[in-house]
C-alpha positions as CSV (number, residue, x, y, z in Angstrom):
1,M,34.9,35.6,24.4
2,K,34.3,32.3,22.7
3,I,30.8,30.9,22.5
4,T,30.2,27.3,21.6
5,K,26.7,25.9,20.9
6,V,26.1,22.4,22.2
7,E,23.1,20.1,21.9
8,G,20.7,20.3,24.8
9,S,19.4,17.4,26.8
10,K,15.9,17.9,25.4
11,K,15.3,17.1,21.8
12,P,13.6,20.0,20.0
13,L,10.3,19.5,18.1
14,T,11.0,19.4,14.4
15,V,8.2,20.2,12.1
16,E,8.3,20.1,8.3
17,S,5.1,22.1,7.5
18,V,2.7,24.2,9.5
19,E,-0.7,25.5,8.4
20,I,-2.3,28.3,10.4
21,R,-5.7,29.9,10.0
22,E,-6.7,33.4,11.1
23,S,-7.5,33.4,14.8
24,L,-10.9,34.1,16.2
25,V,-11.9,35.6,19.5
26,E,-13.0,32.2,20.7
27,D,-9.5,30.9,20.0
28,L,-8.1,33.7,22.3
29,I,-10.7,32.9,25.0
30,H,-9.9,29.2,24.9
31,A,-6.1,29.9,24.9
32,E,-6.6,32.1,28.0
33,R,-8.5,29.3,29.7
34,I,-5.8,26.7,28.8
35,S,-2.8,28.9,29.8
36,G,-4.3,30.9,32.6
37,K,-2.7,34.0,31.1
38,T,-3.8,36.8,28.8
39,Q,-0.4,37.4,27.3
40,G,3.1,36.1,27.0
41,F,4.7,33.0,25.4
42,E,2.5,30.4,27.2
43,F,-0.6,32.2,26.0
44,L,0.9,32.5,22.5
45,A,1.7,28.7,22.5
46,A,-2.0,28.1,23.5
47,V,-3.3,30.2,20.7
48,L,-1.0,28.6,18.1
49,S,-2.1,25.2,19.3
50,Q,-5.7,26.3,18.5
51,I,-5.1,27.8,15.0
52,G,-2.3,25.6,13.7
53,T,-1.7,22.1,12.3
54,F,1.8,20.8,12.5
55,D,2.7,18.2,9.9
56,G,-1.1,17.6,9.7
57,Q,-1.6,17.2,13.4
58,L,-3.0,19.3,16.2
59,L,-0.4,19.7,19.0
60,A,-0.9,20.7,22.6
61,P,0.7,24.0,23.8
62,E,3.1,21.9,25.9
63,E,4.4,20.2,22.8
64,L,4.9,23.6,21.0
65,R,7.2,24.7,23.9
66,R,9.8,22.3,22.4
67,L,10.0,24.2,19.1
68,P,13.3,25.9,18.4
69,T,13.0,29.6,19.5
70,K,13.6,30.8,15.9
71,D,10.7,28.6,14.5
72,F,8.4,29.6,17.4
73,L,9.0,33.3,16.9
74,E,8.6,33.0,13.1
75,L,5.3,31.2,13.6
76,A,4.2,33.8,16.1
77,G,5.0,36.5,13.7
78,E,3.0,34.9,11.0
79,S,0.0,34.6,13.3
80,G,-0.1,38.4,13.7
81,L,-0.5,38.2,17.5
82,T,3.1,38.8,18.7
83,D,2.7,42.5,19.6
84,A,-0.5,41.9,21.6
85,T,0.6,38.8,23.4
86,T,4.3,39.1,24.2
87,S,4.6,42.6,25.5
88,P,2.5,44.4,28.1
89,G,0.7,47.4,26.8
90,T,-2.3,49.7,27.3
91,S,-4.9,50.7,24.8
92,S,-4.6,54.2,23.5
93,T,-8.0,55.0,25.1
94,S,-6.9,54.1,28.6
95,S,-3.6,56.0,28.3
96,E,-5.4,59.0,27.0
97,K,-7.8,59.0,29.9
98,E,-4.9,58.7,32.4
99,S,-2.9,61.6,30.9
100,G,-5.9,63.7,29.9
101,E,-4.6,63.9,26.3
102,K,-6.5,63.2,23.1
103,S,-4.8,61.9,20.0
104,E,-5.8,63.4,16.6
């Protein structure tokens, strides 16, 4: 199978430098309000828009959707939120209650 990469019709967002700060609970709450979600890529874009400056500017989550996937995922990893926001999960407490098991 031959795969050929071609340019898309939408121009990706190119950013030279990004500065992110540690997220606060209020950032997560605001991101939830903006995106209407508590996890996933839309929520993550909303969080990143709250904690990051992109070439010295604040950008809306809608603008961050145009980042190349590789850059977005790298930035998400640096934020420390990828596990909590991109995959569904349950807390250990709730799963322990459901199964009747205790972890030691």
